[in-house]
C-alpha positions in Angstrom: -9.2 -20.3 -69.8 -5.6 -19.9 -71.7 -2.4 -19.7 -69.4 -0.7 -16.3 -69.7 2.3 -16.1 -71.7 4.5 -15.2 -68.7 3.5 -18.2 -66.7 4.3 -20.3 -69.9 7.9 -18.6 -70.2 8.5 -18.8 -66.5 7.9 -22.8 -66.7 10.2 -22.8 -69.5 13.1 -21.4 -67.6 12.2 -23.5 -64.7 12.8 -26.5 -67.0 16.3 -25.0 -67.8 17.2 -24.3 -64.0 19.0 -27.9 -63.5 22.7 -27.8 -64.0 22.5 -31.1 -65.7 19.9 -29.9 -67.9 21.9 -27.5 -69.1 25.0 -29.6 -69.3 22.9 -32.0 -71.5 21.7 -29.1 -74.0 25.5 -27.8 -74.1 26.5 -31.3 -75.0 23.7 -31.3 -77.8 24.6 -27.9 -79.3 27.4 -30.2 -81.1 24.9 -32.6 -82.4 22.9 -35.6 -81.5 24.0 -38.1 -78.8 23.0 -41.2 -77.2 22.1 -41.6 -73.7 25.4 -43.4 -73.1 27.4 -40.9 -74.6 25.6 -38.2 -72.3 26.3 -40.4 -69.1 29.9 -40.8 -70.2 30.3 -36.9 -69.9 28.0 -36.1 -67.1 28.2 -38.3 -63.9 24.9 -38.9 -62.8 22.9 -42.1 -62.3 21.3 -43.4 -65.5 17.8 -42.8 -63.6 18.5 -39.4 -63.1 19.6 -38.7 -66.4 16.4 -40.4 -67.6 14.2 -38.1 -65.4 16.1 -34.9 -66.8 15.7 -36.3 -70.5 12.4 -36.8 -70.0 11.5 -33.3 -68.8 13.2 -31.8 -71.4 11.5 -34.2 -74.0 7.9 -33.2 -72.3 8.9 -29.6 -72.9 10.0 -30.0 -76.4 13.4 -28.8 -75.8 15.0 -31.9 -77.1 13.7 -34.7 -79.4 14.5 -38.2 -79.0 14.8 -40.9 -81.9 15.5 -44.3 -81.3 18.5 -45.9 -83.6 17.9 -49.5 -83.1 18.1 -50.2 -79.3 19.6 -46.7 -78.6 18.0 -43.6 -77.8 19.6 -40.7 -79.3 18.6 -37.0 -78.2 19.2 -33.6 -80.4 18.1 -30.2 -79.9 14.7 -29.4 -81.0 15.6 -26.1 -82.5 18.8 -24.2 -83.2 17.2 -21.5 -81.0 17.9 -23.5 -78.0 21.7 -23.2 -78.8 21.2 -19.6 -79.7 19.5 -19.3 -76.1 22.6 -20.9 -74.3 25.1 -18.7 -76.4 22.8 -15.5 -75.3 23.1 -16.5 -71.7 27.0 -16.8 -71.8 27.0 -13.5 -73.1 24.6 -11.9 -70.6 26.7 -13.7 -67.8 30.1 -12.4 -69.4 28.6 -8.9 -69.2 27.4 -9.5 -65.7 30.9 -10.7 -64.6 32.7 -8.0 -66.1 30.3 -5.6 -64.3 31.1 -7.2 -61.3 34.9 -6.9 -61.9 34.6 -3.1 -62.3 32.5 -3.2 -59.2 35.2 -5.0 -57.4 37.9 -2.8 -58.6 36.0 0.4 -57.4 35.5 -1.0 -54.0 39.2 -2.1 -53.8 40.1 1.6 -55.1 37.8 3.3 -52.4 39.3 1.0 -49.7 42.9 2.0 -50.7 42.1 5.8 -50.4 40.5 5.2 -46.9 43.2 6.3 -44.2 44.2 3.7 -42.1 43.8 3.6 -38.6 46.6 4.2 -36.5 
């Protein structure tokens, strides 16, 4: 019995559902990075970083290659970078919408008669 596509998609988005993993993916948009490079930017314990990278590897969102004793990670596809850019555009639209709503609420509050 195969897993429904919506469940596979949900698992994919759950994988993305942690700030450290998003930071890793954002850094990898600029090109491959070693674990040490990632740790220099993202302040987590090495064991914690290892767990996040393992999850991203298992789901094939990133790929790892060994360069001597160093593990280097990169995005598995340019589509991952496009997904992150799309997420930024969606969030920007949401924030703009919230700003417009906030302005409407403030305007409505200013029109309301003040007691007393």
